[in-house]
N, C-alpha and C positions, 0 to 999 in steps of 0.2 A: 061300882063293884069290881073287885080285883079279878083280873084274868090271868091265868097261868097256862103255859104251853108245856106239854108232856110228850117227849119223843121216845119211841120204842123201835128197836131194830127189827123185831120179828112179830108175826101175828100172834103167837102164843103170849108174848109179853103184853101186847096191846089188849088182847081179849081179857087178860086177867084183871086189868083196871077198868076196861070198858063196862064190865058187869057191875061196877061199883058206882057208876055215875048215872045221873038222869040225862039221857041222850035226847038232844033237841033237834039236831040237824046234822046232815053229812054233806060236806062241801068238797067239790073236786077242783083242784088247782093244778094245772100242768100234769094231769093224770095221777096226782097224789090225793088221797082221800084224807080229809080233816074232819074229825068227829067233834062236834060242838055240843057241850053239855054243861052240867054243874054238879058240884059236890057241896051241898048245903048252900052257903052264901058265896062260894067261890066258883066263878065261871072258869071252865077249862076247855082247852083244845087239844085233842089227842091225835097223834099221827104216827104211822108206821113208816120209817125211813128206808128200810132195807138194810142189808148188812154191809158194813165197810165204811171207811172214812169219807169217801166221796159222796156216797148216798146220804150219810149223816149230815155232812156239811151243807149239801144242797137243800135238804129238807129243813134244816135249821134256819137257813136264810129265807126260804119260802114262808116259814112260820112267822118270822120276825117282820117280813115285809107285808104280810097279809092280815095279821091280827094285832090288836093293841095289847099284846102280852107284856106283863111287868116282870115275869120270872120264867125261866125255862128249866125244866127237870128232864134228865135222861135217866130212864129206869129200865132195868133188865137184868140179865145174868152175866156171869163172868167166871174166870178160872182162877182159883187161889194159887199163889206162888209162895206162900209162907206157911210154915208148920202151925203157927198160932192162929191162922185163919182157916176154920174148918168149912167143909161142905155144908150148905144150908145155913150159913151165917151171912151177915150183911156187911158190906164195905161202903162207907160214904166217902166220896172222893175229897181229900184235902187239897191235893194238887194233881194236875193231869199232865202226862208226858207222852209224846209220840216217839216210841222207842225205835221206830224204823225210819225216822227222819235223819238222814246221815249226810252232813257236809263236813265231816271230819277232815277231808282232804284240804280244807281251807282253814285248818287250825281251830275249828270250833268243836265243842264237846258233842257227843252223840245226843241227838234229840233237840239240839239248838235250832231255832227257827228265827231268821233275821226279822227284826222289828217286833218279835214276840218274846223271845227268850227260850229257855229250856223247859220251864214249868209254868203252867197257868193255874193260878189259885182259884178255887171255888169261892163264891161269895161268903164272906166271913160270917155274916148274920145268919145265912141259911145253914152253915155248918154248925153254928151255935145252937140253932133251933133243932137240928137233927139229933143233937146229944140229949135233948129233953124228951124225945118221943118214947112213951111208955110201950114196951114190947117185950115179949118173952124171948125174942130172938137175940143172939149175941151180935152186937154191933161194933164194928171197928171204924175208926177214922184214920184214913191213910191214903197214900198216893196210889193212883190208878194209871196203868200203862196201856196205851193203845197202839195197834198196828193192824195192817191188813193181812193178818195171819191168825188162824186158829192154832194156838200153841200146843204142841204135844211133846216137846223136848224138855225133860226135867232139868238138864244142864243149862239150857237157855233160860228157863224159868228162874233158876237160882241166880244166874248172872243178872237178869233184869231186876230181881228183888234186891240184890246187893248194890248194883250200880245206881238205881233210881229210888231206893228205899220204897219200892212198890209193894203193894199188898195183893194185887190181882191184875190180870190181863184181860183185855177185851178188844173190840174192833171199831168202836165209835166215839167213846166219851171224849177223848182229847180233841177230836175234830170238832165236835159240838162246842167244846170249851173255847176253841180258837175262834170260831165264828161269833160266839157270845162275847168274847173279849173284844174283838174288833168292833162289835156293835154296841159295846158298853151295856150289855144285858146281863143282869144277875143270873147265875145258873148253879145247879147242883147235880152231881152224878151219883146215882144210887144203884148199887149192884148186889145181887144175891148170888152166892157161890153155888154154881151148878156142877162144878167139876174142878179138877186140879191136874195139871200136867205133871205134878210131882208124885202122883199116885197111880201109875199104870195107865190103863186104857181109858183116858178121860173122855174120848168121844162117846164111848158106851155110857159112861156116867152122865154126860151132858144130855144124851138122848133120853135117858131114863128119868132125869130130874128136871127137864126144861119146864114142864107145866107147873110142877110143885114149887120150884124156886121162883118162877115168874109170879106166882100167887103170893109168895112171901114178900117179894119186892113191892108188889102192888099194895099189900097190907101195910107195909112200912110207910110208903108214901102217903097212904090215906091217913095214917096217924100224924104225919108231919103237916099235912094240910090243915089239920085242926088248929095248929099254931099260927096259921096265916090269917085267920079270921079277925 
């Protein structure tokens, strides 16, 4: 039976999907809780990483080392940085970029990581499957930019969108992508737009829509899992 790993940064994001699985066991590894269950014929392991790239990377490696997962998904919310990507819409990560990784002093472009490159591509087969998910939600396939920052500056948002052709910003996806890349683990990042730094007080919007957009992302992943059977 196929086993997938699903990483969430926050409890609200985890809870939205936890309610959709048959929960069989909760396992504690290094003080991190792993929720073992199933969705139909697919076994799944859910875990809350905590916010930020280091937490995300640590949890991803724990998941890979502790479970026989064949695929990893990172699901949660993000902030749109493009006019054509609206609040309460979905972005599926085509490529991931760490926009705060900066060794430009050594004549590398912003975001370039030695031995990795600037962009990390999501698994091509998973991206193709994501395009087939039947959903009333508007879905975009595009680049996702990560940093240890909750972005509130619209000027910076526009700069990131233009420089990296990014559709949204968040705080974990590219770190998870990097660990999966190094471990040769297929992955896909799915984000529901909870806010936008381009539209005023996005912290307020984020707080108001966190639960709703977490549920949207969970429902989209549920639809995608149907294609893995």
